[in-house]
N, CA, C and O atoms as a GROMACS GRO file, in nm:
protein
  560
    1MET      N    1  -3.354  -3.884  -1.379
    1MET     CA    2  -3.392  -3.758  -1.316
    1MET      C    3  -3.292  -3.718  -1.208
    1MET      O    4  -3.262  -3.600  -1.188
    2LYS      N    5  -3.240  -3.820  -1.136
    2LYS     CA    6  -3.145  -3.792  -1.030
    2LYS      C    7  -3.016  -3.730  -1.085
    2LYS      O    8  -2.961  -3.638  -1.024
    3ASN      N    9  -2.967  -3.779  -1.199
    3ASN     CA   10  -2.848  -3.723  -1.262
    3ASN      C   11  -2.870  -3.579  -1.307
    3ASN      O   12  -2.780  -3.496  -1.299
    4TYR      N   13  -2.990  -3.551  -1.356
    4TYR     CA   14  -3.024  -3.415  -1.400
    4TYR      C   15  -3.017  -3.317  -1.283
    4TYR      O   16  -2.960  -3.209  -1.297
    5LYS      N   17  -3.075  -3.353  -1.169
    5LYS     CA   18  -3.071  -3.266  -1.050
    5LYS      C   19  -2.928  -3.247  -1.001
    5LYS      O   20  -2.891  -3.136  -0.963
    6SER      N   21  -2.850  -3.352  -1.002
    6SER     CA   22  -2.711  -3.344  -0.958
    6SER      C   23  -2.630  -3.253  -1.050
    6SER      O   24  -2.550  -3.172  -1.005
    7LEU      N   25  -2.652  -3.268  -1.181
    7LEU     CA   26  -2.583  -3.185  -1.278
    7LEU      C   27  -2.624  -3.039  -1.266
    7LEU      O   28  -2.540  -2.949  -1.274
    8LEU      N   29  -2.753  -3.015  -1.247
    8LEU     CA   30  -2.804  -2.878  -1.229
    8LEU      C   31  -2.746  -2.815  -1.103
    8LEU      O   32  -2.705  -2.699  -1.106
    9PHE      N   33  -2.743  -2.890  -0.992
    9PHE     CA   34  -2.689  -2.840  -0.866
    9PHE      C   35  -2.540  -2.804  -0.882
    9PHE      O   36  -2.496  -2.699  -0.836
   10THR      N   37  -2.464  -2.892  -0.946
   10THR     CA   38  -2.321  -2.868  -0.967
   10THR      C   39  -2.299  -2.745  -1.054
   10THR      O   40  -2.209  -2.665  -1.027
   11GLY      N   41  -2.380  -2.730  -1.157
   11GLY     CA   42  -2.368  -2.614  -1.245
   11GLY      C   43  -2.400  -2.484  -1.172
   11GLY      O   44  -2.328  -2.385  -1.186
   12LEU      N   45  -2.509  -2.485  -1.094
   12LEU     CA   46  -2.546  -2.365  -1.018
   12LEU      C   47  -2.442  -2.332  -0.912
   12LEU      O   48  -2.411  -2.214  -0.890
   13LEU      N   49  -2.388  -2.432  -0.847
   13LEU     CA   50  -2.285  -2.410  -0.745
   13LEU      C   51  -2.161  -2.347  -0.808
   13LEU      O   52  -2.105  -2.252  -0.754
   14SER      N   53  -2.117  -2.401  -0.922
   14SER     CA   54  -1.999  -2.346  -0.991
   14SER      C   55  -2.024  -2.202  -1.036
   14SER      O   56  -1.938  -2.116  -1.021
   15PHE      N   57  -2.143  -2.177  -1.090
   15PHE     CA   58  -2.180  -2.043  -1.136
   15PHE      C   59  -2.179  -1.943  -1.020
   15PHE      O   60  -2.128  -1.832  -1.035
   16SER      N   61  -2.236  -1.982  -0.906
   16SER     CA   62  -2.241  -1.890  -0.791
   16SER      C   63  -2.103  -1.868  -0.731
   16SER      O   64  -2.075  -1.758  -0.682
   17MET      N   65  -2.016  -1.968  -0.734
   17MET     CA   66  -1.881  -1.951  -0.681
   17MET      C   67  -1.801  -1.853  -0.765
   17MET      O   68  -1.719  -1.778  -0.711
   18ILE      N   69  -1.823  -1.853  -0.895
   18ILE     CA   70  -1.752  -1.758  -0.982
   18ILE      C   71  -1.789  -1.615  -0.945
   18ILE      O   72  -1.702  -1.529  -0.936
   19PHE      N   73  -1.917  -1.590  -0.924
   19PHE     CA   74  -1.960  -1.454  -0.892
   19PHE      C   75  -1.927  -1.414  -0.749
   19PHE      O   76  -1.903  -1.296  -0.723
   20CYS      N   77  -1.926  -1.506  -0.657
   20CYS     CA   78  -1.893  -1.474  -0.518
   20CYS      C   79  -1.744  -1.445  -0.502
   20CYS      O   80  -1.704  -1.372  -0.412
   21ALA      N   81  -1.662  -1.502  -0.588
   21ALA     CA   82  -1.518  -1.483  -0.578
   21ALA      C   83  -1.473  -1.350  -0.636
   21ALA      O   84  -1.355  -1.315  -0.626
   22CYS      N   85  -1.564  -1.275  -0.694
   22CYS     CA   86  -1.528  -1.151  -0.761
   22CYS      C   87  -1.572  -1.029  -0.679
   22CYS      O   88  -1.626  -0.933  -0.735
   23ASP      N   89  -1.550  -1.032  -0.550
   23ASP     CA   90  -1.584  -0.916  -0.468
   23ASP      C   91  -1.506  -0.796  -0.517
   23ASP      O   92  -1.385  -0.804  -0.542
   24GLN      N   93  -1.574  -0.683  -0.530
   24GLN     CA   94  -1.507  -0.562  -0.574
   24GLN      C   95  -1.428  -0.503  -0.457
   24GLN      O   96  -1.478  -0.494  -0.345
   25SER      N   97  -1.307  -0.462  -0.485
   25SER     CA   98  -1.220  -0.404  -0.385
   25SER      C   99  -1.175  -0.267  -0.435
   25SER      O  100  -1.142  -0.251  -0.552
   26THR      N  101  -1.174  -0.170  -0.346
   26THR     CA  102  -1.137  -0.034  -0.385
   26THR      C  103  -1.032   0.023  -0.290
   26THR      O  104  -1.045   0.013  -0.168
   27GLN      N  105  -0.929   0.082  -0.348
   27GLN     CA  106  -0.829   0.159  -0.274
   27GLN      C  107  -0.872   0.305  -0.281
   27GLN      O  108  -0.885   0.361  -0.389
   28HIS      N  109  -0.894   0.366  -0.164
   28HIS     CA  110  -0.941   0.504  -0.158
   28HIS      C  111  -0.843   0.587  -0.077
   28HIS      O  112  -0.805   0.550   0.034
   29ARG      N  113  -0.803   0.702  -0.134
   29ARG     CA  114  -0.712   0.794  -0.066
   29ARG      C  115  -0.773   0.934  -0.061
   29ARG      O  116  -0.849   0.973  -0.150
   30LYS      N  117  -0.739   1.006   0.044
   30LYS     CA  118  -0.773   1.148   0.053
   30LYS      C  119  -0.640   1.223   0.059
   30LYS      O  120  -0.558   1.199   0.147
   31LEU      N  121  -0.621   1.314  -0.036
   31LEU     CA  122  -0.496   1.389  -0.046
   31LEU      C  123  -0.519   1.536  -0.018
   31LEU      O  124  -0.614   1.596  -0.069
   32ILE      N  125  -0.431   1.594   0.062
   32ILE     CA  126  -0.427   1.739   0.080
   32ILE      C  127  -0.314   1.790  -0.009
   32ILE      O  128  -0.200   1.745   0.002
   33ILE      N  129  -0.347   1.883  -0.097
   33ILE     CA  130  -0.247   1.946  -0.182
   33ILE      C  131  -0.225   2.086  -0.127
   33ILE      O  132  -0.306   2.176  -0.149
   34ASN      N  133  -0.116   2.102  -0.056
   34ASN     CA  134  -0.087   2.228   0.011
   34ASN      C  135   0.000   2.314  -0.080
   34ASN      O  136   0.122   2.300  -0.083
   35ASN      N  137  -0.065   2.403  -0.153
   35ASN     CA  138   0.006   2.497  -0.242
   35ASN      C  139   0.035   2.629  -0.172
   35ASN      O  140   0.071   2.728  -0.237
   36SER      N  141   0.020   2.631  -0.041
   36SER     CA  142   0.043   2.755   0.034
   36SER      C  143   0.189   2.765   0.078
   36SER      O  144   0.268   2.672   0.059
   37ASP      N  145   0.223   2.878   0.136
   37ASP     CA  146   0.358   2.901   0.188
   37ASP      C  147   0.369   2.862   0.335
   37ASP      O  148   0.464   2.902   0.402
   38TYR      N  149   0.271   2.786   0.386
   38TYR     CA  150   0.266   2.750   0.528
   38TYR      C  151   0.264   2.599   0.546
   38TYR      O  152   0.198   2.528   0.471
   39ASP      N  153   0.336   2.552   0.647
   39ASP     CA  154   0.326   2.413   0.689
   39ASP      C  155   0.197   2.400   0.771
   39ASP      O  156   0.160   2.490   0.846
   40LEU      N  157   0.130   2.287   0.756
   40LEU     CA  158   0.005   2.264   0.827
   40LEU      C  159   0.010   2.131   0.902
   40LEU      O  160   0.084   2.040   0.865
   41ILE      N  161  -0.069   2.124   1.006
   41ILE     CA  162  -0.096   1.997   1.073
   41ILE      C  163  -0.247   1.975   1.063
   41ILE      O  164  -0.325   2.061   1.103
   42ILE      N  165  -0.286   1.859   1.010
   42ILE     CA  166  -0.427   1.824   0.998
   42ILE      C  167  -0.460   1.728   1.111
   42ILE      O  168  -0.393   1.627   1.130
   43ILE      N  169  -0.566   1.760   1.185
   43ILE     CA  170  -0.610   1.676   1.296
   43ILE      C  171  -0.747   1.620   1.261
   43ILE      O  172  -0.839   1.696   1.230
   44SER      N  173  -0.760   1.487   1.267
   44SER     CA  174  -0.890   1.423   1.242
   44SER      C  175  -0.948   1.380   1.376
   44SER      O  176  -0.882   1.320   1.459
   45ARG      N  177  -1.076   1.412   1.392
   45ARG     CA  178  -1.146   1.377   1.516
   45ARG      C  179  -1.279   1.313   1.481
   45ARG      O  180  -1.348   1.356   1.389
   46ASN      N  181  -1.314   1.212   1.556
   46ASN     CA  182  -1.442   1.146   1.540
   46ASN      C  183  -1.491   1.111   1.680
   46ASN      O  184  -1.429   1.031   1.749
   47THR      N  185  -1.600   1.171   1.720
   47THR     CA  186  -1.650   1.148   1.856
   47THR      C  187  -1.734   1.021   1.866
   47THR      O  188  -1.755   0.971   1.977
   48SER      N  189  -1.781   0.967   1.753
   48SER     CA  190  -1.870   0.852   1.758
   48SER      C  191  -1.798   0.718   1.756
   48SER      O  192  -1.850   0.620   1.810
   49ALA      N  193  -1.681   0.710   1.695
   49ALA     CA  194  -1.607   0.583   1.686
   49ALA      C  195  -1.464   0.611   1.641
   49ALA      O  196  -1.431   0.722   1.600
   50ASP      N  197  -1.382   0.508   1.649
   50ASP     CA  198  -1.245   0.522   1.598
   50ASP      C  199  -1.248   0.544   1.448
   50ASP      O  200  -1.337   0.493   1.380
   51ILE      N  201  -1.154   0.619   1.398
   51ILE     CA  202  -1.148   0.649   1.255
   51ILE      C  203  -1.055   0.547   1.190
   51ILE      O  204  -0.935   0.545   1.216
   52VAL      N  205  -1.112   0.465   1.105
   52VAL     CA  206  -1.034   0.367   1.032
   52VAL      C  207  -0.995   0.429   0.898
   52VAL      O  208  -1.079   0.489   0.831
   53GLY      N  209  -0.871   0.414   0.860
   53GLY     CA  210  -0.827   0.463   0.731
   53GLY      C  211  -0.741   0.588   0.738
   53GLY      O  212  -0.659   0.612   0.649
   54TYR      N  213  -0.757   0.669   0.844
   54TYR     CA  214  -0.674   0.788   0.855
   54TYR      C  215  -0.532   0.747   0.891
   54TYR      O  216  -0.511   0.659   0.975
   55VAL      N  217  -0.436   0.810   0.827
   55VAL     CA  218  -0.296   0.776   0.844
   55VAL      C  219  -0.255   0.792   0.990
   55VAL      O  220  -0.177   0.712   1.042
   56SER      N  221  -0.307   0.893   1.055
   56SER     CA  222  -0.277   0.921   1.195
   56SER      C  223  -0.382   1.018   1.245
   56SER      O  224  -0.459   1.072   1.165
   57ASP      N  225  -0.387   1.043   1.375
   57ASP     CA  226  -0.482   1.143   1.425
   57ASP      C  227  -0.431   1.285   1.402
   57ASP      O  228  -0.508   1.380   1.412
   58SER      N  229  -0.301   1.300   1.373
   58SER     CA  230  -0.248   1.430   1.331
   58SER      C  231  -0.143   1.406   1.222
   58SER      O  232  -0.055   1.320   1.236
   59ILE      N  233  -0.154   1.482   1.115
   59ILE     CA  234  -0.072   1.460   0.997
   59ILE      C  235  -0.006   1.591   0.956
   59ILE      O  236  -0.074   1.692   0.940
   60PHE      N  237   0.126   1.588   0.939
   60PHE     CA  238   0.199   1.705   0.894
   60PHE      C  239   0.188   1.714   0.742
   60PHE      O  240   0.213   1.617   0.671
   61VAL      N  241   0.152   1.832   0.694
   61VAL     CA  242   0.144   1.859   0.550
   61VAL      C  243   0.233   1.979   0.522
   61VAL      O  244   0.196   2.092   0.553
   62GLY      N  245   0.347   1.954   0.465
   62GLY     CA  246   0.443   2.060   0.438
   62GLY      C  247   0.395   2.155   0.329
   62GLY      O  248   0.313   2.120   0.245
   63LYS      N  249   0.449   2.278   0.333
   63LYS     CA  250   0.415   2.376   0.228
   63LYS      C  251   0.457   2.322   0.093
   63LYS      O  252   0.560   2.254   0.080
   64HIS      N  253   0.376   2.352  -0.008
   64HIS     CA  254   0.401   2.310  -0.146
   64HIS      C  255   0.425   2.160  -0.157
   64HIS      O  256   0.519   2.115  -0.222
   65SER      N  257   0.337   2.082  -0.092
   65SER     CA  258   0.349   1.936  -0.096
   65SER      C  259   0.211   1.870  -0.106
   65SER      O  260   0.108   1.935  -0.087
   66ARG      N  261   0.213   1.741  -0.136
   66ARG     CA  262   0.092   1.658  -0.141
   66ARG      C  263   0.107   1.550  -0.035
   66ARG      O  264   0.210   1.482  -0.029
   67THR      N  265   0.006   1.534   0.049
   67THR     CA  266   0.014   1.435   0.156
   67THR      C  267  -0.118   1.360   0.166
   67THR      O  268  -0.225   1.422   0.167
   68ALA      N  269  -0.110   1.228   0.173
   68ALA     CA  270  -0.229   1.145   0.194
   68ALA      C  271  -0.264   1.148   0.343
   68ALA      O  272  -0.181   1.115   0.427
   69ILE      N  273  -0.387   1.187   0.374
   69ILE     CA  274  -0.431   1.186   0.514
   69ILE      C  275  -0.520   1.064   0.541
   69ILE      O  276  -0.545   1.031   0.657
   70PHE      N  277  -0.566   0.999   0.436
   70PHE     CA  278  -0.654   0.882   0.448
   70PHE      C  279  -0.615   0.784   0.340
   70PHE      O  280  -0.597   0.822   0.225
   71ASP      N  281  -0.601   0.657   0.376
   71ASP     CA  282  -0.564   0.555   0.279
   71ASP      C  283  -0.622   0.422   0.326
   71ASP      O  284  -0.589   0.373   0.434
   72MET      N  285  -0.710   0.365   0.243
   72MET     CA  286  -0.778   0.243   0.286
   72MET      C  287  -0.821   0.160   0.166
   72MET      O  288  -0.867   0.214   0.065
   73ARG      N  289  -0.806   0.030   0.177
   73ARG     CA  290  -0.860  -0.064   0.078
   73ARG      C  291  -0.966  -0.147   0.149
   73ARG      O  292  -0.943  -0.202   0.257
   74GLN      N  293  -1.082  -0.156   0.085
   74GLN     CA  294  -1.188  -0.239   0.142
   74GLN      C  295  -1.279  -0.289   0.031
   74GLN      O  296  -1.274  -0.241  -0.082
   75ILE      N  297  -1.361  -0.385   0.066
   75ILE     CA  298  -1.454  -0.440  -0.031
   75ILE      C  299  -1.568  -0.340  -0.048
   75ILE      O  300  -1.654  -0.325   0.038
   76SER      N  301  -1.564  -0.272  -0.161
   76SER     CA  302  -1.662  -0.169  -0.195
   76SER      C  303  -1.638  -0.131  -0.340
   76SER      O  304  -1.543  -0.178  -0.403
   77GLY      N  305  -1.724  -0.046  -0.391
   77GLY     CA  306  -1.710  -0.001  -0.528
   77GLY      C  307  -1.661   0.141  -0.535
   77GLY      O  308  -1.671   0.216  -0.438
   78LEU      N  309  -1.609   0.180  -0.651
   78LEU     CA  310  -1.564   0.318  -0.672
   78LEU      C  311  -1.676   0.417  -0.644
   78LEU      O  312  -1.651   0.525  -0.589
   79LYS      N  313  -1.798   0.381  -0.681
   79LYS     CA  314  -1.912   0.471  -0.664
   79LYS      C  315  -1.937   0.507  -0.518
   79LYS      O  316  -1.998   0.610  -0.488
   80ASP      N  317  -1.892   0.422  -0.426
   80ASP     CA  318  -1.914   0.447  -0.283
   80ASP      C  319  -1.833   0.565  -0.229
   80ASP      O  320  -1.859   0.611  -0.118
   81TYR      N  321  -1.736   0.615  -0.306
   81TYR     CA  322  -1.648   0.721  -0.258
   81TYR      C  323  -1.663   0.852  -0.334
   81TYR      O  324  -1.594   0.950  -0.302
   82LYS      N  325  -1.752   0.857  -0.432
   82LYS     CA  326  -1.767   0.978  -0.515
   82LYS      C  327  -1.808   1.100  -0.435
   82LYS      O  328  -1.783   1.213  -0.477
   83SER      N  329  -1.872   1.081  -0.321
   83SER     CA  330  -1.915   1.196  -0.241
   83SER      C  331  -1.799   1.263  -0.169
   83SER      O  332  -1.813   1.377  -0.123
   84CYS      N  333  -1.685   1.195  -0.158
   84CYS     CA  334  -1.567   1.247  -0.085
   84CYS      C  335  -1.600   1.281   0.060
   84CYS      O  336  -1.551   1.380   0.114
   85SER      N  337  -1.682   1.200   0.121
   85SER     CA  338  -1.717   1.219   0.261
   85SER      C  339  -1.591   1.215   0.348
   85SER      O  340  -1.498   1.140   0.320
   86ALA      N  341  -1.589   1.296   0.451
   86ALA     CA  342  -1.471   1.306   0.538
   86ALA      C  343  -1.455   1.184   0.628
   86ALA      O  344  -1.343   1.155   0.671
   87PHE      N  345  -1.563   1.111   0.658
   87PHE     CA  346  -1.562   0.997   0.750
   87PHE      C  347  -1.513   1.037   0.889
   87PHE      O  348  -1.472   0.951   0.967
   88ALA      N  349  -1.518   1.163   0.920
   88ALA     CA  350  -1.475   1.212   1.050
   88ALA      C  351  -1.566   1.327   1.089
   88ALA      O  352  -1.620   1.397   1.003
   89ASP      N  353  -1.584   1.346   1.218
   89ASP     CA  354  -1.668   1.458   1.263
   89ASP      C  355  -1.603   1.591   1.232
   89ASP      O  356  -1.670   1.686   1.193
   90THR      N  357  -1.472   1.598   1.249
   90THR     CA  358  -1.400   1.722   1.219
   90THR      C  359  -1.264   1.692   1.159
   90THR      O  360  -1.199   1.594   1.195
   91LEU      N  361  -1.223   1.776   1.069
   91LEU     CA  362  -1.086   1.780   1.019
   91LEU      C  363  -1.040   1.924   1.043
   91LEU      O  364  -1.090   2.017   0.979
   92GLN      N  365  -0.948   1.940   1.132
   92GLN     CA  366  -0.901   2.072   1.171
   92GLN      C  367  -0.759   2.093   1.120
   92GLN      O  368  -0.677   2.001   1.123
   93ALA      N  369  -0.730   2.212   1.072
   93ALA     CA  370  -0.595   2.245   1.027
   93ALA      C  371  -0.534   2.349   1.119
   93ALA      O  372  -0.598   2.448   1.156
   94ILE      N  373  -0.410   2.326   1.154
   94ILE     CA  374  -0.333   2.420   1.236
   94ILE      C  375  -0.216   2.470   1.152
   94ILE      O  376  -0.143   2.390   1.093
   95VAL      N  377  -0.199   2.601   1.146
   95VAL     CA  378  -0.085   2.660   1.075
   95VAL      C  379   0.034   2.652   1.170
   95VAL      O  380   0.032   2.709   1.279
   96VAL      N  381   0.139   2.582   1.128
   96VAL     CA  382   0.256   2.560   1.213
   96VAL      C  383   0.331   2.691   1.231
   96VAL      O  384   0.364   2.759   1.134
   97GLY      N  385   0.358   2.726   1.358
   97GLY     CA  386   0.439   2.843   1.389
   97GLY      C  387   0.367   2.976   1.383
   97GLY      O  388   0.431   3.080   1.393
   98ASN      N  389   0.233   2.974   1.365
   98ASN     CA  390   0.159   3.100   1.359
   98ASN      C  391   0.018   3.080   1.414
   98ASN      O  392  -0.073   3.038   1.342
   99ASN      N  393   0.001   3.111   1.542
   99ASN     CA  394  -0.128   3.092   1.608
   99ASN      C  395  -0.235   3.190   1.563
   99ASN      O  396  -0.354   3.168   1.588
  100SER      N  397  -0.197   3.299   1.496
  100SER     CA  398  -0.294   3.399   1.456
  100SER      C  399  -0.357   3.367   1.319
  100SER      O  400  -0.459   3.427   1.282
  101LEU      N  401  -0.298   3.274   1.244
  101LEU     CA  402  -0.354   3.236   1.113
  101LEU      C  403  -0.435   3.108   1.124
  101LEU      O  404  -0.402   3.018   1.200
  102HIS      N  405  -0.544   3.102   1.045
  102HIS     CA  406  -0.632   2.985   1.046
  102HIS      C  407  -0.674   2.951   0.904
  102HIS      O  408  -0.683   3.039   0.818
  103LEU      N  409  -0.699   2.824   0.881
  103LEU     CA  410  -0.751   2.780   0.752
  103LEU      C  411  -0.899   2.814   0.745
  103LEU      O  412  -0.976   2.775   0.832
  104THR      N  413  -0.939   2.887   0.642
  104THR     CA  414  -1.080   2.926   0.625
  104THR      C  415  -1.156   2.825   0.539
  104THR      O  416  -1.279   2.828   0.536
  105LEU      N  417  -1.086   2.737   0.471
  105LEU     CA  418  -1.146   2.635   0.387
  105LEU      C  419  -1.197   2.521   0.475
  105LEU      O  420  -1.121   2.466   0.555
  106ASP      N  421  -1.325   2.484   0.462
  106ASP     CA  422  -1.384   2.377   0.542
  106ASP      C  423  -1.345   2.242   0.483
  106ASP      O  424  -1.388   2.206   0.374
  107LEU      N  425  -1.262   2.167   0.555
  107LEU     CA  426  -1.214   2.038   0.507
  107LEU      C  427  -1.320   1.929   0.512
  107LEU      O  428  -1.304   1.826   0.447
  108THR      N  429  -1.427   1.950   0.586
  108THR     CA  430  -1.533   1.849   0.593
  108THR      C  431  -1.646   1.875   0.494
  108THR      O  432  -1.738   1.795   0.483
  109ASP      N  433  -1.639   1.986   0.422
  109ASP     CA  434  -1.741   2.018   0.321
  109ASP      C  435  -1.708   1.942   0.193
  109ASP      O  436  -1.607   1.969   0.128
  110ARG      N  437  -1.792   1.846   0.158
  110ARG     CA  438  -1.767   1.759   0.042
  110ARG      C  439  -1.750   1.837  -0.088
  110ARG      O  440  -1.680   1.792  -0.179
  111SER      N  441  -1.814   1.953  -0.098
  111SER     CA  442  -1.806   2.030  -0.223
  111SER      C  443  -1.667   2.091  -0.246
  111SER      O  444  -1.636   2.135  -0.357
  112ASN      N  445  -1.582   2.093  -0.143
  112ASN     CA  446  -1.447   2.145  -0.157
  112ASN      C  447  -1.348   2.040  -0.209
  112ASN      O  448  -1.234   2.073  -0.242
  113TRP      N  449  -1.391   1.914  -0.215
  113TRP     CA  450  -1.305   1.805  -0.257
  113TRP      C  451  -1.334   1.768  -0.402
  113TRP      O  452  -1.446   1.785  -0.449
  114ASN      N  453  -1.233   1.718  -0.472
  114ASN     CA  454  -1.247   1.672  -0.610
  114ASN      C  455  -1.219   1.522  -0.615
  114ASN      O  456  -1.119   1.475  -0.561
  115TYR      N  457  -1.308   1.449  -0.681
  115TYR     CA  458  -1.298   1.304  -0.692
  115TYR      C  459  -1.231   1.265  -0.824
  115TYR      O  460  -1.263   1.321  -0.929
  116PHE      N  461  -1.139   1.169  -0.818
  116PHE     CA  462  -1.071   1.119  -0.938
  116PHE      C  463  -1.066   0.966  -0.933
  116PHE      O  464  -1.030   0.907  -0.830
  117THR      N  465  -1.101   0.903  -1.044
  117THR     CA  466  -1.083   0.759  -1.059
  117THR      C  467  -0.946   0.737  -1.120
  117THR      O  468  -0.918   0.787  -1.230
  118LYS      N  469  -0.861   0.663  -1.052
  118LYS     CA  470  -0.725   0.637  -1.100
  118LYS      C  471  -0.719   0.509  -1.182
  118LYS      O  472  -0.642   0.500  -1.278
  119ASN      N  473  -0.801   0.408  -1.145
  119ASN     CA  474  -0.799   0.279  -1.212
  119ASN      C  475  -0.933   0.210  -1.187
  119ASN      O  476  -0.978   0.201  -1.073
  120LYS      N  477  -0.996   0.161  -1.294
  120LYS     CA  478  -1.120   0.085  -1.281
  120LYS      C  479  -1.090  -0.063  -1.300
  120LYS      O  480  -1.013  -0.102  -1.388
  121GLU      N  481  -1.154  -0.145  -1.214
  121GLU     CA  482  -1.138  -0.288  -1.225
  121GLU      C  483  -1.273  -0.352  -1.255
  121GLU      O  484  -1.378  -0.292  -1.231
  122LEU      N  485  -1.270  -0.472  -1.307
  122LEU     CA  486  -1.390  -0.547  -1.336
  122LEU      C  487  -1.469  -0.567  -1.206
  122LEU      O  488  -1.410  -0.605  -1.105
  123GLY      N  489  -1.596  -0.543  -1.208
  123GLY     CA  490  -1.679  -0.560  -1.090
  123GLY      C  491  -1.707  -0.430  -1.017
  123GLY      O  492  -1.780  -0.432  -0.918
  124GLY      N  493  -1.652  -0.319  -1.062
  124GLY     CA  494  -1.682  -0.189  -1.001
  124GLY      C  495  -1.581  -0.138  -0.901
  124GLY      O  496  -1.595  -0.026  -0.852
  125GLY      N  497  -1.478  -0.215  -0.870
  125GLY     CA  498  -1.375  -0.172  -0.778
  125GLY      C  499  -1.265  -0.095  -0.851
  125GLY      O  500  -1.279  -0.064  -0.970
  126GLY      N  501  -1.157  -0.067  -0.781
  126GLY     CA  502  -1.045   0.002  -0.844
  126GLY      C  503  -0.967   0.088  -0.747
  126GLY      O  504  -0.949   0.053  -0.630
  127ASP      N  505  -0.921   0.201  -0.797
  127ASP     CA  506  -0.835   0.292  -0.723
  127ASP      C  507  -0.887   0.433  -0.745
  127ASP      O  508  -0.904   0.476  -0.859
  128CYS      N  509  -0.914   0.507  -0.636
  128CYS     CA  510  -0.968   0.642  -0.649
  128CYS      C  511  -0.909   0.735  -0.543
  128CYS      O  512  -0.855   0.691  -0.442
  129GLU      N  513  -0.921   0.864  -0.570
  129GLU     CA  514  -0.872   0.967  -0.477
  129GLU      C  515  -0.972   1.080  -0.466
  129GLU      O  516  -1.045   1.111  -0.560
  130CYS      N  517  -0.973   1.140  -0.350
  130CYS     CA  518  -1.038   1.269  -0.329
  130CYS      C  519  -0.927   1.366  -0.292
  130CYS      O  520  -0.845   1.338  -0.204
  131GLN      N  521  -0.926   1.481  -0.360
  131GLN     CA  522  -0.820   1.580  -0.337
  131GLN      C  523  -0.881   1.714  -0.300
  131GLN      O  524  -0.987   1.752  -0.348
  132ILE      N  525  -0.810   1.784  -0.212
  132ILE     CA  526  -0.847   1.921  -0.180
  132ILE      C  527  -0.720   2.006  -0.187
  132ILE      O  528  -0.614   1.966  -0.138
  133GLY      N  529  -0.732   2.122  -0.249
  133GLY     CA  530  -0.618   2.211  -0.264
  133GLY      C  531  -0.628   2.328  -0.167
  133GLY      O  532  -0.735   2.386  -0.148
  134ILE      N  533  -0.516   2.363  -0.108
  134ILE     CA  534  -0.508   2.475  -0.013
  134ILE      C  535  -0.408   2.577  -0.069
  134ILE      O  536  -0.297   2.541  -0.106
  135THR      N  537  -0.449   2.702  -0.075
  135THR     CA  538  -0.362   2.811  -0.122
  135THR      C  539  -0.346   2.915  -0.011
  135THR      O  540  -0.412   2.906   0.093
  136ASN      N  541  -0.261   3.012  -0.034
  136ASN     CA  542  -0.244   3.122   0.063
  136ASN      C  543  -0.376   3.195   0.088
  136ASN      O  544  -0.399   3.244   0.199
  137ALA      N  545  -0.462   3.204  -0.013
  137ALA     CA  546  -0.590   3.273   0.003
  137ALA      C  547  -0.681   3.202   0.103
  137ALA      O  548  -0.771   3.264   0.160
  138ASP      N  549  -0.660   3.073   0.126
  138ASP     CA  550  -0.740   2.994   0.221
  138ASP      C  551  -0.694   3.007   0.365
  138ASP      O  552  -0.757   2.953   0.456
  139ILE      N  553  -0.584   3.079   0.385
  139ILE     CA  554  -0.526   3.093   0.521
  139ILE      C  555  -0.528   3.241   0.556
  139ILE      O  556  -0.467   3.323   0.487
  140GLN      N  557  -0.598   3.275   0.663
  140GLN     CA  558  -0.609   3.415   0.706
  140GLN      C  559  -0.590   3.428   0.855
  140GLN      O  560  -0.596   3.539   0.909
   0.00000   0.00000   0.00000
């Protein structure tokens, strides 16, 4: 009986170690696709805590370019990012060189972002992006 318990314990321990070693990890990026004729500066602000994952508190996004404003890998699943939450209290855009123009597109509104799975891994992790496009019509 003692050998049976020892064998069962060893089997359960090995089985649990296999599943514990497979933590899902996800690389998540937020991209601004600036298809406008204006250079922008994106400012991220969070009054409740420091913002982890944002490239900087202010990010230059050149006209007709794609720029990652958020890039982070953590233990989580792809499904955790489908909402494209901003993770910041405000994301403000400044039109470079023109104080009279403003971005009318709300960067913190999740419905303005598009979610894409780039790579799926075993266990639910992988690589994903949330993208938002800005055009001249969004700047007035």
